[in-house]
TORTORDREN-167183 format. One record per residue: x, y, z of N, C-alpha, C in turn. Coordinates in steps of 0.2 Angstrom, whole numbers, padded with zeros to 4 digits, always signed. Last residue first. Layout:
// residues N
XYZXYZXYZ;...
***
This chain:
// residues 345
+0564+0749+0881+0570+0747+0884+0574+0753+0886;+0553+0752+0873+0552+0752+0880+0559+0751+0884;+0558+0750+0860+0556+0757+0862+0556+0757+0870;+0559+0736+0860+0565+0740+0860+0564+0747+0862;+0545+0732+0861+0550+0731+0867+0556+0735+0866;+0541+0737+0849+0538+0740+0855+0543+0738+0861;+0548+0729+0840+0549+0736+0840+0547+0739+0847;+0543+0717+0843+0550+0718+0843+0552+0725+0843;+0529+0718+0841+0532+0717+0848+0539+0719+0848;+0525+0732+0829+0526+0725+0831+0529+0724+0838;+0514+0745+0835+0520+0743+0832+0521+0735+0834;+0503+0758+0834+0503+0751+0835+0510+0748+0832;+0504+0774+0842+0504+0770+0836+0506+0763+0838;+0505+0781+0853+0498+0781+0850+0498+0776+0845;+0518+0782+0857+0514+0777+0860+0507+0777+0857;+0523+0794+0852+0525+0788+0848+0520+0782+0851;+0523+0806+0857+0516+0804+0854+0517+0797+0851;+0535+0810+0861+0530+0809+0866+0523+0807+0864;+0541+0812+0848+0543+0807+0852+0538+0805+0858;+0530+0816+0834+0533+0818+0840+0535+0812+0845;+0533+0810+0818+0529+0810+0824+0533+0813+0830;+0533+0810+0801+0537+0812+0807+0532+0813+0812;+0530+0796+0789+0527+0802+0793+0532+0804+0799;+0532+0789+0773+0533+0790+0780+0530+0796+0783;+0533+0788+0759+0528+0784+0762+0529+0784+0770;+0550+0794+0758+0544+0791+0755+0539+0787+0759;+0555+0806+0770+0556+0800+0767+0549+0797+0764;+0562+0820+0773+0556+0818+0771+0557+0812+0767;+0570+0827+0788+0570+0822+0782+0563+0821+0780;+0577+0842+0793+0571+0838+0792+0572+0833+0786;+0595+0840+0798+0589+0844+0795+0583+0839+0794;+0603+0831+0804+0604+0839+0805+0598+0843+0802;+0597+0817+0813+0598+0821+0806+0598+0828+0808;+0604+0803+0821+0602+0810+0821+0602+0814+0815;+0599+0786+0822+0602+0791+0818+0600+0798+0820;+0601+0770+0827+0598+0776+0829+0602+0782+0826;+0596+0755+0821+0601+0760+0820+0598+0766+0822;+0593+0738+0826+0591+0745+0826+0596+0750+0826;+0591+0722+0819+0595+0727+0822+0592+0734+0821;+0585+0706+0819+0584+0713+0819+0589+0717+0822;+0580+0692+0811+0586+0695+0814+0586+0702+0813;+0566+0682+0812+0569+0688+0811+0575+0690+0815;+0561+0667+0806+0565+0670+0811+0568+0676+0809;+0544+0661+0802+0550+0665+0801+0554+0667+0807;+0533+0655+0806+0536+0652+0800+0543+0656+0798;+0529+0661+0818+0528+0654+0817+0532+0651+0811;+0544+0670+0823+0537+0670+0822+0536+0663+0820;+0556+0677+0834+0554+0671+0831+0546+0671+0830;+0569+0687+0834+0562+0687+0835+0559+0682+0831;+0585+0692+0840+0581+0687+0837+0574+0687+0839;+0595+0706+0837+0589+0704+0841+0586+0698+0837;+0611+0712+0837+0606+0708+0833+0601+0705+0838;+0613+0727+0846+0615+0720+0845+0610+0717+0840;+0611+0744+0838+0609+0738+0843+0613+0732+0841;+0620+0758+0837+0618+0752+0833+0617+0746+0838;+0619+0776+0838+0619+0769+0841+0617+0764+0836;+0621+0787+0830+0622+0787+0837+0623+0780+0840;+0626+0793+0815+0624+0787+0818+0626+0787+0825;+0621+0807+0807+0626+0805+0812+0623+0799+0816;+0621+0812+0790+0618+0809+0796+0623+0807+0801;+0617+0822+0776+0622+0820+0781+0619+0818+0788;+0609+0816+0761+0608+0819+0768+0614+0817+0772;+0607+0811+0749+0614+0814+0750+0614+0817+0757;+0596+0797+0752+0599+0802+0747+0606+0804+0749;+0590+0788+0760+0592+0795+0762+0595+0800+0758;+0586+0777+0751+0582+0779+0757+0583+0786+0759;+0595+0776+0741+0588+0777+0739+0584+0780+0745;+0606+0772+0749+0606+0779+0745+0599+0781+0743;+0602+0760+0754+0603+0766+0759+0603+0772+0755;+0601+0752+0742+0595+0753+0746+0596+0759+0751;+0614+0752+0738+0609+0756+0734+0603+0757+0738;+0626+0753+0752+0621+0749+0748+0617+0754+0744;+0634+0758+0762+0636+0759+0755+0631+0756+0750;+0628+0754+0773+0628+0761+0772+0631+0763+0765;+0631+0740+0772+0624+0743+0773+0624+0750+0771;+0645+0739+0772+0641+0737+0766+0634+0740+0766;+0647+0744+0786+0650+0747+0780+0646+0745+0773;+0640+0735+0794+0638+0742+0793+0640+0745+0787;+0638+0719+0785+0641+0723+0789+0638+0730+0789;+0623+0708+0784+0628+0712+0781+0632+0717+0786;+0615+0692+0783+0618+0697+0787+0624+0701+0784;+0604+0691+0769+0609+0688+0774+0612+0694+0778;+0594+0698+0763+0594+0690+0763+0599+0687+0767;+0588+0713+0771+0593+0709+0767+0592+0701+0767;+0579+0728+0771+0579+0720+0773+0584+0717+0768;+0578+0743+0779+0581+0739+0774+0581+0732+0776;+0565+0754+0784+0568+0747+0785+0572+0746+0778;+0558+0766+0796+0561+0765+0789+0566+0758+0789;+0549+0758+0809+0553+0763+0806+0555+0761+0799;+0531+0755+0809+0538+0753+0810+0542+0759+0808;+0514+0750+0812+0519+0755+0811+0526+0752+0812;+0503+0738+0804+0506+0741+0809+0511+0746+0807;+0498+0734+0791+0494+0739+0794+0497+0741+0801;+0505+0718+0793+0501+0722+0789+0497+0727+0793;+0514+0708+0799+0513+0715+0802+0509+0720+0798;+0520+0700+0784+0519+0700+0792+0518+0708+0794;+0511+0705+0770+0517+0702+0773+0515+0702+0780;+0506+0714+0759+0503+0708+0761+0509+0704+0764;+0510+0731+0764+0511+0725+0760+0507+0719+0763;+0510+0741+0773+0504+0740+0769+0504+0734+0765;+0516+0748+0788+0517+0742+0783+0510+0741+0780;+0519+0765+0789+0514+0760+0790+0515+0754+0785;+0533+0773+0797+0529+0771+0791+0524+0766+0793;+0541+0787+0805+0539+0780+0805+0535+0779+0799;+0554+0797+0813+0550+0795+0807+0548+0788+0807;+0552+0808+0826+0554+0802+0824+0550+0800+0818;+0557+0823+0834+0552+0820+0830+0556+0813+0827;+0566+0832+0840+0561+0829+0844+0556+0825+0840;+0574+0836+0828+0569+0841+0832+0564+0837+0836;+0575+0820+0822+0576+0827+0821+0571+0832+0824;+0580+0803+0820+0577+0809+0825+0579+0816+0822;+0577+0788+0814+0579+0794+0812+0576+0799+0817;+0581+0772+0815+0577+0777+0819+0580+0784+0818;+0580+0759+0805+0583+0766+0806+0579+0770+0809;+0582+0742+0805+0578+0747+0806+0582+0754+0808;+0585+0728+0796+0589+0734+0798+0584+0740+0799;+0582+0711+0796+0579+0718+0796+0584+0723+0799;+0583+0696+0788+0587+0701+0791+0584+0708+0790;+0575+0681+0790+0575+0687+0787+0579+0692+0791;+0574+0663+0787+0577+0669+0790+0577+0675+0786;+0560+0652+0789+0564+0656+0784+0568+0662+0788;+0557+0635+0792+0558+0642+0795+0562+0646+0790;+0544+0625+0789+0550+0627+0787+0551+0634+0789;+0536+0613+0799+0536+0620+0797+0543+0622+0795;+0531+0597+0793+0535+0601+0797+0536+0608+0794;+0516+0587+0794+0520+0593+0790+0524+0596+0795;+0511+0578+0802+0515+0576+0797+0519+0581+0794;+0509+0574+0819+0508+0579+0814+0513+0578+0808;+0500+0565+0831+0505+0564+0826+0503+0570+0821;+0498+0569+0849+0496+0568+0842+0501+0568+0837;+0509+0556+0853+0503+0558+0851+0501+0565+0853;+0521+0553+0860+0521+0552+0853+0514+0555+0849;+0520+0554+0873+0524+0559+0870+0524+0558+0863;+0511+0543+0875+0509+0550+0877+0513+0555+0874;+0512+0529+0873+0512+0534+0867+0511+0541+0869;+0510+0517+0881+0516+0522+0882+0517+0526+0875;+0499+0511+0881+0504+0509+0876+0510+0513+0876;+0491+0516+0891+0492+0509+0891+0498+0507+0886;+0491+0530+0886+0494+0528+0893+0495+0521+0893;+0484+0529+0874+0491+0531+0874+0494+0529+0881;+0471+0524+0879+0476+0520+0875+0483+0522+0875;+0463+0526+0893+0467+0530+0889+0472+0525+0885;+0454+0522+0903+0452+0521+0896+0457+0523+0891;+0459+0525+0915+0458+0518+0914+0456+0516+0907;+0460+0539+0915+0466+0535+0914+0465+0528+0913;+0451+0549+0915+0450+0544+0909+0456+0539+0909;+0454+0557+0925+0448+0553+0926+0447+0548+0920;+0471+0559+0931+0466+0559+0925+0460+0555+0926;+0481+0558+0940+0475+0561+0942+0470+0562+0936;+0491+0552+0932+0489+0548+0938+0482+0551+0941;+0494+0561+0922+0490+0555+0921+0487+0551+0927;+0498+0575+0920+0497+0572+0926+0492+0566+0925;+0509+0577+0906+0502+0577+0909+0502+0573+0915;+0522+0581+0899+0521+0578+0906+0514+0579+0909;+0516+0592+0887+0521+0588+0890+0520+0587+0897;+0502+0596+0883+0507+0593+0878+0513+0589+0882;+0489+0590+0895+0494+0595+0892+0499+0592+0887;+0476+0586+0900+0480+0583+0895+0484+0587+0891;+0473+0598+0909+0474+0591+0911+0478+0587+0906;+0472+0610+0902+0474+0610+0909+0476+0603+0911;+0468+0609+0889+0472+0615+0891+0475+0614+0898;+0459+0599+0888+0465+0598+0884+0470+0604+0887;+0449+0603+0897+0453+0597+0898+0459+0597+0895;+0445+0615+0890+0448+0615+0896+0452+0609+0898;+0438+0608+0879+0444+0613+0878+0448+0614+0884;+0429+0601+0886+0434+0597+0882+0440+0602+0880;+0421+0612+0891+0424+0607+0896+0430+0603+0892;+0416+0619+0881+0421+0622+0885+0424+0617+0889;+0408+0608+0876+0413+0611+0872+0418+0615+0876;+0399+0607+0886+0403+0601+0884+0409+0604+0880;+0392+0619+0887+0397+0617+0892+0401+0612+0890;+0386+0618+0874+0390+0624+0875+0395+0622+0881;+0378+0606+0873+0384+0607+0869+0389+0612+0871;+0368+0598+0880+0372+0604+0883+0378+0605+0880;+0363+0588+0873+0358+0592+0877+0362+0598+0880;+0374+0582+0867+0369+0585+0862+0364+0590+0866;+0389+0580+0870+0383+0580+0874+0378+0585+0870;+0399+0572+0858+0396+0578+0861+0390+0577+0864;+0405+0561+0852+0405+0561+0859+0401+0567+0862;+0402+0564+0839+0399+0558+0841+0399+0558+0849;+0410+0575+0837+0403+0576+0836+0399+0570+0839;+0423+0569+0838+0421+0574+0843+0413+0575+0843;+0423+0560+0827+0423+0558+0834+0421+0563+0839;+0422+0569+0816+0417+0565+0817+0417+0562+0824;+0434+0576+0818+0428+0580+0818+0422+0575+0820;+0444+0566+0817+0443+0569+0824+0436+0573+0824;+0442+0562+0804+0441+0557+0809+0440+0561+0816;+0445+0574+0797+0438+0571+0796+0437+0566+0802;+0458+0576+0800+0453+0581+0802+0446+0578+0802;+0464+0564+0794+0464+0565+0801+0459+0570+0804;+0462+0567+0780+0459+0561+0783+0458+0562+0791;+0470+0578+0779+0462+0578+0777+0459+0573+0781;+0481+0581+0792+0479+0578+0786+0472+0578+0785;+0485+0585+0805+0485+0590+0799+0484+0587+0792;+0485+0574+0812+0480+0578+0814+0480+0584+0808;+0488+0557+0806+0490+0564+0807+0485+0569+0807;+0483+0544+0816+0482+0547+0810+0484+0555+0811;+0483+0537+0828+0489+0539+0825+0489+0543+0818;+0474+0537+0842+0473+0538+0835+0480+0541+0832;+0470+0533+0856+0476+0530+0852+0476+0531+0845;+0460+0539+0863+0458+0533+0858+0464+0530+0854;+0468+0548+0870+0462+0544+0874+0461+0538+0869;+0476+0554+0861+0479+0550+0866+0474+0545+0869;+0467+0561+0853+0471+0556+0850+0475+0552+0855;+0459+0569+0862+0456+0563+0859+0461+0558+0855;+0470+0578+0866+0466+0574+0871+0463+0568+0867;+0474+0584+0853+0479+0580+0858+0475+0576+0863;+0462+0589+0848+0466+0584+0844+0470+0580+0849;+0459+0598+0858+0455+0593+0857+0458+0587+0853;+0470+0608+0857+0469+0604+0863+0464+0598+0862;+0468+0612+0844+0474+0609+0846+0473+0605+0852;+0450+0609+0841+0456+0613+0841+0462+0609+0843;+0434+0607+0838+0440+0603+0837+0446+0608+0836;+0418+0607+0845+0424+0611+0843+0429+0606+0843;+0402+0601+0838+0408+0600+0842+0414+0604+0840;+0386+0607+0840+0392+0606+0835+0398+0606+0839;+0371+0610+0842+0375+0604+0844+0380+0603+0839;+0368+0626+0848+0369+0622+0842+0373+0616+0844;+0366+0636+0858+0364+0629+0859+0365+0624+0853;+0370+0649+0857+0364+0647+0854+0362+0640+0855;+0382+0650+0864+0377+0656+0864+0370+0653+0862;+0389+0638+0862+0389+0641+0869+0383+0646+0869;+0387+0635+0849+0385+0630+0854+0385+0633+0861;+0392+0646+0841+0385+0644+0840+0383+0639+0846;+0405+0648+0846+0400+0653+0847+0393+0650+0847;+0411+0635+0843+0411+0638+0850+0406+0643+0851;+0409+0634+0829+0406+0629+0833+0406+0632+0840;+0417+0646+0825+0410+0645+0823+0406+0640+0828;+0430+0642+0829+0426+0647+0832+0419+0647+0831;+0431+0630+0820+0432+0630+0827+0428+0635+0831;+0429+0635+0807+0425+0630+0809+0425+0629+0817;+0432+0653+0808+0433+0646+0805+0428+0641+0808;+0431+0669+0804+0428+0664+0808+0428+0658+0805;+0437+0679+0796+0441+0677+0802+0437+0672+0806;+0421+0685+0790+0429+0685+0790+0432+0683+0796;+0408+0674+0789+0411+0680+0791+0418+0679+0792;+0404+0661+0787+0404+0666+0781+0407+0673+0783;+0403+0655+0799+0409+0654+0795+0409+0658+0788;+0390+0658+0803+0395+0661+0806+0402+0661+0802;+0382+0649+0795+0382+0656+0794+0388+0660+0797;+0386+0637+0802+0387+0638+0794+0387+0645+0792;+0383+0638+0815+0390+0638+0813+0391+0639+0805;+0370+0650+0819+0372+0643+0818+0379+0644+0814;+0366+0663+0821+0365+0658+0826+0367+0651+0825;+0375+0678+0818+0371+0672+0815+0371+0667+0821;+0372+0693+0829+0376+0687+0826+0372+0682+0823;+0367+0709+0826+0365+0702+0828+0369+0697+0825;+0369+0722+0822+0372+0720+0828+0370+0713+0830;+0363+0723+0810+0360+0727+0816+0362+0724+0822;+0370+0718+0799+0365+0714+0803+0362+0717+0809;+0378+0728+0794+0374+0724+0789+0369+0720+0793;+0384+0735+0805+0381+0739+0800+0376+0735+0795;+0388+0725+0814+0385+0731+0817+0381+0734+0811;+0394+0715+0806+0388+0713+0811+0384+0720+0813;+0404+0722+0799+0399+0719+0796+0392+0717+0800;+0412+0727+0810+0408+0732+0806+0402+0729+0802;+0416+0715+0814+0412+0719+0819+0408+0724+0815;+0424+0710+0803+0418+0707+0805+0413+0711+0810;+0434+0720+0804+0430+0719+0798+0424+0716+0800;+0440+0717+0817+0437+0723+0815+0432+0723+0809;+0444+0704+0814+0440+0705+0820+0436+0712+0819;+0454+0705+0804+0447+0702+0803+0442+0703+0808;+0463+0712+0811+0460+0716+0806+0454+0712+0804;+0466+0703+0821+0464+0709+0823+0460+0713+0817;+0472+0692+0813+0466+0691+0818+0462+0698+0820;+0483+0698+0808+0477+0697+0803+0471+0695+0807;+0492+0697+0817+0488+0703+0817+0483+0703+0812;+0500+0688+0826+0495+0685+0821+0490+0691+0820;+0502+0697+0842+0504+0693+0836+0498+0691+0832;+0500+0704+0854+0497+0697+0853+0499+0693+0847;+0506+0716+0852+0509+0711+0857+0506+0705+0856;+0491+0726+0850+0498+0726+0850+0501+0721+0855;+0477+0728+0851+0480+0721+0850+0487+0720+0850;+0477+0742+0852+0474+0737+0858+0477+0730+0857;+0482+0745+0840+0485+0747+0846+0483+0743+0852;+0472+0740+0831+0478+0737+0831+0482+0739+0837;+0461+0748+0835+0460+0741+0836+0467+0738+0836;+0466+0761+0831+0464+0760+0838+0464+0752+0840;+0468+0759+0818+0474+0760+0822+0472+0759+0829;+0454+0758+0813+0459+0752+0813+0465+0753+0817;+0443+0766+0825+0447+0766+0819+0452+0759+0819;+0427+0760+0830+0434+0761+0831+0438+0762+0825;+0414+0755+0827+0415+0762+0826+0423+0764+0827;+0415+0741+0830+0414+0743+0823+0416+0751+0822;+0416+0742+0844+0422+0740+0840+0421+0742+0833;+0403+0747+0847+0409+0751+0849+0415+0749+0845;+0395+0737+0842+0395+0743+0839+0401+0748+0840;+0398+0726+0851+0400+0726+0844+0400+0733+0840;+0404+0733+0866+0399+0730+0862+0401+0730+0855;+0414+0739+0873+0410+0735+0877+0405+0731+0873;+0429+0743+0870+0424+0742+0865+0419+0737+0869;+0437+0745+0882+0437+0750+0876+0431+0749+0872;+0434+0734+0889+0434+0740+0892+0433+0746+0887;+0436+0723+0880+0429+0724+0883+0428+0731+0886;+0450+0725+0878+0445+0726+0873+0438+0727+0875;+0454+0722+0891+0455+0729+0888+0451+0730+0882;+0451+0709+0893+0448+0714+0897+0449+0721+0894;+0458+0703+0882+0451+0702+0882+0448+0708+0887;+0471+0706+0887+0469+0709+0881+0461+0709+0880;+0472+0698+0899+0472+0705+0899+0470+0709+0893;+0470+0685+0892+0465+0687+0897+0466+0695+0898;+0481+0680+0885+0475+0683+0881+0471+0687+0886;+0490+0674+0893+0492+0680+0889+0486+0684+0886;+0482+0664+0899+0486+0669+0903+0488+0675+0900;+0478+0657+0888+0473+0661+0892+0477+0666+0896;+0489+0658+0873+0487+0655+0880+0482+0660+0884;+0485+0658+0856+0487+0662+0862+0485+0658+0868;+0479+0653+0845+0486+0653+0845+0489+0657+0851;+0464+0661+0850+0467+0658+0844+0475+0658+0844;+0460+0670+0859+0463+0664+0861+0466+0660+0856;+0454+0680+0852+0460+0682+0855+0464+0676+0857;+0443+0673+0847+0447+0676+0842+0454+0678+0846;+0436+0670+0859+0439+0665+0855+0444+0667+0850;+0433+0683+0864+0437+0678+0868+0440+0673+0863;+0424+0687+0854+0430+0691+0855+0435+0686+0859;+0413+0677+0855+0417+0678+0849+0424+0681+0850;+0409+0680+0868+0412+0674+0867+0416+0674+0861;+0405+0694+0866+0410+0692+0871+0413+0685+0870;+0395+0692+0856+0400+0697+0855+0406+0695+0860;+0385+0683+0862+0390+0681+0856+0396+0686+0855;+0382+0680+0878+0383+0686+0874+0388+0684+0868;+0381+0671+0888+0379+0669+0881+0379+0675+0876;+0392+0668+0901+0389+0672+0897+0387+0669+0891;+0400+0659+0908+0394+0660+0911+0390+0666+0907;+0415+0666+0903+0411+0660+0905+0405+0662+0908;+0423+0677+0901+0418+0675+0896+0414+0669+0897;+0431+0678+0913+0425+0682+0912+0421+0681+0906;+0433+0662+0921+0435+0667+0916+0429+0671+0914;+0438+0651+0932+0433+0656+0932+0436+0662+0927;+0442+0635+0926+0444+0641+0928+0439+0646+0928;+0437+0619+0932+0437+0624+0927+0439+0631+0930;+0436+0608+0941+0443+0611+0939+0443+0617+0934;+0424+0603+0944+0429+0604+0949+0435+0608+0947;+0417+0603+0931+0414+0607+0937+0419+0608+0943;+0425+0595+0924+0425+0602+0922+0422+0606+0928;+0423+0582+0929+0430+0585+0929+0429+0593+0929;+0410+0581+0925+0412+0580+0932+0418+0584+0933;+0411+0581+0911+0407+0586+0915+0409+0586+0922;+0418+0569+0909+0421+0576+0907+0418+0581+0911;+0409+0559+0913+0416+0560+0916+0419+0567+0915;+0399+0562+0904+0398+0563+0911+0404+0563+0915;+0404+0560+0891+0401+0566+0893+0401+0567+0901;+0408+0546+0892+0413+0551+0891+0410+0558+0893;+0407+0533+0899+0402+0538+0899+0406+0544+0898;+0413+0518+0893+0415+0524+0895+0409+0529+0894;
***
């Protein structure tokens, strides 16, 4: 099997025309790779275009405020990616005169750049012979070679890393890496791949042994935790109270409404009689105008059960670690998707 040749021929015919392809600008390649981590191309593409429009080069991104970066990222999830993106942009702009490291080892020393992203940037932009290994590559290679070793095990990662580097086209590593990622994303898809039109069908072990649906193997099961969020939308004189999440938790440095979190679902009566409620509002008289149905918002390891409680305050409220903003200025702030969707409804 001439793996590199077959893959390259498929790529020429089937690759998508994407704005970060055909460039060796490390800023744009790095930006696209960070956005596309745990994000489909269709979802990430508008974000990429908006980032390039607002921050056309690494100096512009470095000069932006964190709130501007988080607002532009709003809705993509995994917000630590945005914080790390901003941190690394400032490092490259201020400590490295805007120049990216040219090999994967040095790239991995920068915040938010792991082995996969480093290999993508170094191979595409600087021609380093380093293979990328991501979820798409795990799936493709595990099926093609019939590898049953768990992809999330130390042994499995080593096997796939060595195999990917063995198959790599050393003369053209950038195009090869883009091709193998594209193949996993478009041809060897997770469910119901079009094996009849696959150029590797004659070599595919999973196809021969009916293992398509069983590969790749993953040993660790994600435990899902339930969390109950009660958000209070306090309104007074056309202003709404919001706060920034600063804890080392989900949505760090995004804005939200004052919150009471409970370990299980509670009734409105118990909620308004709780010590948390008393600590939040004291003896202020408030009018509850609306309570939303429970909204389920699923993250990678957590299931959030969210309710919004809209309240009118007769006088100005001053809540700890919170600010009051005008309703017509609320769009300036970056909120988690579940809040942004509620505000837009």
